[in-house]
N, C-alpha and C positions, 0 to 999 in steps of 0.2 A: 626476443631471445627463443630461440629453436632447440627444439630438444631433440637429442640422439633416436636415430633412425632405429625402428625396431629389426630385432634378428629373427631367423626363420623361426627359433623355437618360441619367442615369444610373440611372433603373429598367428601360429599354429594355438597358442593359448587362446587369444585373444579369437578365433574365430572359434574354439569349440565353448569359449564361455558365451559369445554371442549366439549360438545354435540352439545352447541352451536354454539361454533367455527365450527367443523365439518358441523354442515348444513347448517350456513352463505358461508363457504368453497364450497359445492354441490351446492345450491342456485345461488351462484355467479359465480360458473363455469358454469352450465346451460344457465344463462340468459348472458354469454358471448358467449356460442358458436351459440345460438339462434340469438342474434345481431349482432354478428359476420358473419352470414352465411346470415341471412337478407339485409347486409349493401355491401355485397361484389361487388355491382356496377351493376347487372343486374335488370332487370326489373321483370323478373320472373326466381324462384329456377330452376335450370336445374334438371333433374328428378335423382334420386338415382340409381348406377350402382345396377343390379341383382347379385348375386355370380355368377361366372363362367359364363358370360354375355362377357368379356374382346377380345370377339375374334367378335365381330360384327353378332353373330350368322351362325359362320360358324364352323363345327366341323375338328376334329382331323378326318381322312380318308376322306374327302370329296373329289370328284372327280375335275377337274379344270373347267369342264363343270358344275357342282353345284356350285362353286365359281362365276362363270359366271353371272350364274341365280340369283344369291344372290346379288351381288355386282355390276355387270356392268364390265366394262372393266377396268384394273388396269392403275393408272395414269405413271408407271413404269413398266418394266420387267429386272429384273438383275440374270441370271443363271438360276436356278430355281426358282427363288422366284417372287412372284408379290407383288408390294406396291400398296397399298394405301393413298393417300392423304386425311387426315381428316378434311373435311369443316365445322366449326365452330365445330368443335371436336366431328363429327359426320362421320360415314361411313356407309354407307347401310341404313341411318335412326339413327342407335344402336350410344346413345351417350356415349364417352370413357372417359369423364372426362376433367376437365379444363387443366390437363397436359398431354394430349396424341394429338398428332395431324398425326396420322397415325400408318397405320398397315401392318403387311409384313407377307405374306404367303407363306412357302417355301416349295416343292414340291418332293415327293421323292418316291423312288420302293414301290408299293400296290399290288393290287389284279392281275393278269394278265392281267388284262383290261390295264395297263398302271401305271399313276403317282396319288397320293394321299396329300393329307395336311399333312405334318409331323410335320411341325413346325410355329408356330405361334407369333410375335414379335410385338410390338408395339413401337412408338418412343416417347419418352418420353423429353418432353421441359425441358431447364435449368431452374432451379429454387433453390429456399432457403428450405431446411429442417424445420420442427417446431424447431431441433435440434441446428437451427442458420448455419448448414453445408451446404454449396454451392454442389449441384448435376450439373453437366456438364450435363447431357442430353444424349440421344442417343439409340440407341436401345438394346432392353431388352425382355427376353422371356415375353408373354403376361401374365396376371394373369389369372391363371386356379383351383381357388378351389373345383370347382363342376361343374359336367354337366349342361350344358344349357338347355335351351327349343329347342325344334326344330320346 
């Protein structure tokens, strides 16, 4: 059984209702994001991460002395890797996000002078993803989308 085609007036009403519904969804989603982030439990919002800054300002190719100068002594050393524990989600003053509680810098062969940072890892805390899937946490390659500021 077929329904009768919509006339011009009914099509305009349908288009208006669809547009209004889309606007409500967009505005409602923005309000949810705004109030959700504002009510996250902290008094002041954490600073936003700059793209490519998930390395606490230590670039690939940095020498051990440069890492020490920027971040100080590591919390632990494992083989050719230095581990820094993030106090209040910060290493060397750089905010790493609510889900990162440590950084690991691994050194490998560099110029004739010695070793340089060849890998950077972040320790992600266990959490539930927005898709409701459980993420157990652990060491992951650090976010490196664009070069950071020096």
